N, C-alpha and C positions, 0 to 999 in steps of 0.2 A: 327184156328190159322193162322197167316200170311203164314205159311208153307202150308196151305191147309188142314191140319189134323183137324178132328172133335174135338171140344173143349167141348161143352156142349150139352147134349141130354135131352129132356123132353119127357117122354112117359107116356101113361096111361095103367095101369094094373088093369083091372076090375074097381073098384071104386076109385082107388088110382092114384095119379100123382107122378111120380118119376123123379127127376132131377139128372143127372149123369155128373160129370166132369171127363174128360179123360186127360191123359198126352199127351204132344206134340210129338207123335211118329207115323209113318205111319202104322206100323204093330203091332198087339197084344198090343195095348195101355193099360197101366195099369189104374185102376180107382183111382182117387185122392179124390173123395168125392161122397157120395150118400145121397140125401135128399128125404124123403118120406112124403106125405101129412098126414100120420097117426102119425107123430111126431117123428118117428125113423130116425136118421141121423147119418152119420159117415164121418169124414174127415181123410185122411191118410197122413203120412209123405212121402217124395219121396222114402224112403226105404221100404215102405209098412206097417210100424208100425202105429197103431191107434193113431191119434192125438187128435181128439175130437169125443165124442160119446154122443148122445142125445136121450132121450125118452120123453114120454108125462109127465113124472114127473120131469125131470131135465137133467143135463148133467155132463160130466167130461172132463177135459183137462189133457192130459198125455204128458210126455216127451218121447223121442225116445227110452228110456230104458223100458218104460211101467209103470213108476212111476207116480202116480197121483199128478199133480201140483195144481189143484183146482177142486172143485165140486160145483154145485149149484142146487137149486130146483126152479121150476116155481111158481109164486105167486098163481096160481089156482090149483096146484097139491094137492093131498091128501097124506100126509105122516103120517103114524100111529105112528112113533117113530123118535126121533132125531130132532134137531133144523132146522128151515127153513133157508137155506143159499141163500141169494140173488145173482143174477148174476152181475158180473162186466163186462162191455163191452169187447168183444173179437174181434180182427182184426188179421187175418192171411193171408198169401200169399201162395196159393197152388203151384204156379209157377209164372213166370214173367208176365203172362197175367191175371191170375185168382186169385181173392181174395175173402175172406168170412168175412162178418161182422155180429156179433151176438149181438143184443141189447135187445132182448126179445124173448119169444116163438113165437110170430107172427111177429117179426122184424128180420128175418134172410135173408140176401141178398148175392147172388153170383154175383160178378161184373167181367165183362170181358172187358179188355181194350187192344186195339191193333191198330196200325196205325192211331192214332188220333180218333178212334171211340170207343164208350162204350155201353155195353148192361148190364142191371141189371135184375136179376131174384129174385123175392120175394119167398123164399122157406120156409117161416115160416108157422106155423099152430096155431090154437087156440082150445083148448079143451072146448067144450060147457059145461055149468053148468049142463045141463040135463044128460050128460054122465059121470059125475064125479063118480057116484056110481058104474059104471062099470069098473073103473080103476083097473088094477091088483095090488095086494099088492106089496110094494117096497121090494127090496132085503134086507134080514137081514144082519146085520153086522157080519163079521166073527171073529174068535178068535183074529187074529193079529190086526185087526182094533180096536177092543174093548180094547185090551191091550195098543195099541199106544195112544188111547184117554185118557186112565187112567193115563199112564205115563206122558203124556203132561200136564194134569191138576196137577199132583203131582209135576212136575218140576216147573210149574208156581207158585204153592203155596210155594215151597221152596224158589224160587227167591223173592217172596213177603215177606216171613219171614226174609230172609237175609237183604233186604232193611230196614225192621223194626228194626232189630238188630243193623244195622249201625246208624240208626237215633235215636234210643232210647236204649242206652247201658244197662239200668237198667233191671235186670232179672224180677222184679216185673211187669214192663210194658209189657213184652213179653206175659205173660199169658192173659192180658186184650185185646190184639190185635186180631181182627177178620179179616179173609180174605176179599178181596174186593167182592162186590156183584156179579160181573160177574163170579168170580171163584166159589162162592157158587152155582150160577145157573148152571154152567157147570158140577159141581159135581153132582147135583141133576139130571141133564139130563142123565149123564152116568149111574147113579144108576137106572134110569127109563129104559134105554136101556137094562140093565141086566135082568129086569123083563119081558120085552116084546120080547127079542130075544131068539131064541131056542138054548140055550147053556147049557153046563153041570153045575151041582152044584159046581163042583170044580173050573171051570173058573169064575163062578159068584162070588164065595167067594174070588178068587184072585183079581178080578177087584175091589170089594168092599174094600178089605184090602189095595190096592194101593191108592185109592182116599181118604180113611178115615184115613190113617196113619198120 
């Protein structure tokens, strides 16, 4: 940093490379981001809360309260259940001098800009096809996430039904109306999640009742 404090460190630990971004303080500098060549990376808010977390399968963007703002999966990841969610480009500023740009699994850049000079570090990685079979299984969705997904689809279907009722007041036409294709697809995916996730029969029945109501 212009202050003389260390900003970015790149070290080797056995076969891995690790890039660490520190805050601009002289003593006991907090870590603002860690990028590992094995695909596991984390960025932190100034208050220490997790901002972005990434694995070899995808990533999550969180707000400062810990709520998930968005999630995505990498194109070459193996996901046994759930839809593939593409990445939307992400640009964040860790502080006034260091920014992070995420365009893809192998296109993650840490940019340092100060006093008219710039340095860029490519901290992305790429999982080789030969190693896909050794990927760990993705985390299973929990009870709250399954219920939220089910209620989301249910609300979307109700909104679609309401629009249909406003456009076609006749009761006879209501029964002939089918939900849009994307809602049918989301319903089927949630039902599939219920069969592949390790959940109780009671929860499985509740989710099925919500989406099929």
